[in-house]
C-alpha positions in Angstrom: -0.1 0.1 0.0 1.3 3.7 -0.8 1.9 6.5 1.9 -1.8 8.0 0.3 -3.9 4.9 1.3 -5.0 3.9 -2.5 -3.6 1.1 -4.8 -5.7 0.4 -7.9 -5.2 -2.0 -11.0 -6.2 -1.9 -14.2 -6.5 -4.6 -16.3 -7.0 -4.3 -20.3 -9.3 -7.2 -20.5 -11.9 -8.5 -18.5 -11.6 -11.0 -16.2 -7.6 -9.3 -14.8 -6.4 -10.7 -18.4 -4.1 -8.4 -20.6 -1.4 -5.5 -20.2 -2.1 -4.1 -16.7 -1.4 -0.6 -15.0 -1.0 0.1 -11.5 -1.6 3.2 -9.7 -0.7 3.8 -5.8 -1.0 8.1 -6.7 -3.3 9.6 -8.5 -2.4 9.5 -13.0 -3.2 12.6 -15.7 -3.1 10.6 -18.0 -2.1 6.7 -18.9 -4.0 5.7 -22.0 -0.7 5.5 -24.2 0.2 2.4 -21.4 -3.5 0.6 -21.9 -5.8 1.7 -25.2 -8.4 0.2 -23.6 -10.2 -1.1 -19.7 -11.9 -4.0 -19.0 -11.2 -4.6 -15.7 -10.2 -3.2 -12.6 -9.1 -4.5 -8.9 -9.2 -2.0 -6.4 -7.0 -3.2 -2.9 -7.6 -0.1 -0.9 -8.9 3.2 -1.4 -11.5 4.7 -3.4 -11.3 5.4 -6.9 -12.1 7.3 -9.6 -11.7 6.6 -13.1 -11.9 9.1 -15.4 -13.0 8.2 -19.7 -10.9 11.4 -20.7 -6.8 12.3 -19.5 -6.6 14.7 -17.0 -9.6 13.4 -15.3 -12.1 14.9 -17.6 -15.3 13.0 -19.0 -17.1 10.3 -17.5 -16.1 8.9 -14.1 -16.7 5.4 -12.6 -16.3 4.8 -8.7 -14.6 2.1 -7.2 -14.5 1.2 -4.1 -12.5 -1.7 -2.9 -12.9 -4.8 -4.1 -12.9 -6.5 -8.3 -14.5 -5.3 -11.1 -14.3 -8.2 -14.1 -16.0 -6.3 -16.5 -16.5 -2.9 -17.0 -20.5 -3.1 -16.6 -19.7 -4.2 -13.5 -18.4 -0.6 -12.3 -21.6 0.8 -14.1 -19.0 2.1 -17.2 -20.3 2.8 -20.7 -17.6 2.0 -22.3 -14.3 0.4 -22.3 -12.4 4.0 -22.3 -10.3 5.2 -19.0 -7.3 7.3 -19.4 -7.0 8.6 -16.2 -7.5 7.9 -12.4 -7.5 9.3 -9.0 -7.7 9.0 -5.1 -10.6 10.2 -3.9 -9.5 12.5 -0.3 -12.4 11.5 2.3 -13.3 8.9 2.6 -11.9 7.3 5.8 -14.4 10.1 7.4 -16.6 8.6 10.3 -19.2 11.1 9.5 -20.7 12.3 6.4 -22.8 15.2 6.0 -24.3 17.1 2.6 -27.0 20.0 2.3 -29.2 20.0 -0.8 -31.1 22.4 -2.1 -34.0 22.9 -4.5 -35.6 26.1 -5.5 -39.0 25.4 -6.6 -41.8 28.1 -8.3 -42.4 29.6 -5.0 -39.3 29.1 -2.4 -35.8 27.5 -2.0 -35.7 24.1 -0.1 -32.2 23.0 2.0 -32.5 19.8 3.4 -29.5 18.1 5.1 -28.9 14.3 5.2 -26.3 12.1 6.2 -27.5 8.3 4.8 -27.7 7.0 1.0 -30.4 7.7 -0.5 -31.8 5.7 -3.1 -34.8 7.8 -4.5 -34.7 11.3 -4.8 -37.9 11.6 -4.8 -39.6 9.2 -3.1 -37.3 11.0 0.0 -37.7 14.6 0.0 -40.6 15.0 -3.1 -38.6 17.1 -5.3 -37.3 16.4 -9.2 -34.2 18.1 -9.2 -31.0 19.3 -6.8 -30.3 22.4 -7.8 -27.0 23.2 -5.6 -25.3 21.4 -2.4 -23.0 22.0 0.0 -20.5 19.0 1.0 -20.2 19.6 4.5 -18.3 16.0 5.4 -16.9 13.1 3.4 -17.4 12.4 -0.2 -20.3 11.8 -2.0 -21.9 10.3 -5.5 -24.9 11.5 -7.2 -26.3 9.5 -10.0 -29.1 10.4 -12.7 -30.9 7.8 -12.7 -32.8 6.1 -9.1 -30.9 3.4 -7.2 -27.8 4.8 -8.1 -27.3 4.1 -12.0 -26.4 5.9 -14.6 -23.8 8.4 -14.9 -21.9 9.3 -11.7 -20.6 13.2 -10.4 -18.2 13.0 -7.4 -18.9 15.0 -4.8 -15.8 16.1 -2.4 -15.8 18.9 0.3 -16.9 21.6 -1.1 -19.9 24.2 -1.9 -20.9 23.5 -5.7 -23.8 26.2 -6.9 -25.1 24.9 -9.8 -24.6 21.5 -11.6 -22.3 22.7 -14.2 -20.2 22.7 -10.6 -20.4 19.0 -10.0 -20.1 18.0 -13.7 -23.2 17.9 -15.3 -25.0 19.4 -18.1 -28.4 19.6 -16.3 -29.3 19.4 -12.3 -31.4 15.6 -12.7 -29.7 13.6 -9.2 -32.6 10.8 -8.9 -30.1 9.3 -6.2 -26.9 10.1 -4.3 -24.4 7.5 -2.2 -21.5 8.6 0.7 -18.1 6.7 -0.5 -17.2 4.7 2.2 -13.6 2.7 2.1 
């Protein structure tokens, strides 16, 4: 294990076969070493894998475990070009404030647990902004932790573009726990 607390192995083929790329720290561009990524093992830490170099494009959040196929981490394809270790996953406290600006008023809700359905839990359809007070979180475009993922670390996100989305459609969210 590295001194920063994370280790991951990325493989070009399914079922952990093919060329290998090992990470124990942030890597802004490994696509020249590994053209495809079809499986991954996370030995420690929590990692954000990005579709494009320099931590851009679709993001996939992986915690400790084995992912024999890119679809296991809800990947849209086998293209991954950069990765980084996620901070604040060993926090014992997780707290997020979400804001919905409805027609008549703004509603702020503080939450400390995973939420499989924003609509069922809060009876709102959009999260317009949020403030991550503690821990690291993932927003999902679909209920039950499905669809495109967005990584949110400690800080304020005033609009959907701040967390990398083009719309404020967030149907579920959860804590990133190592």
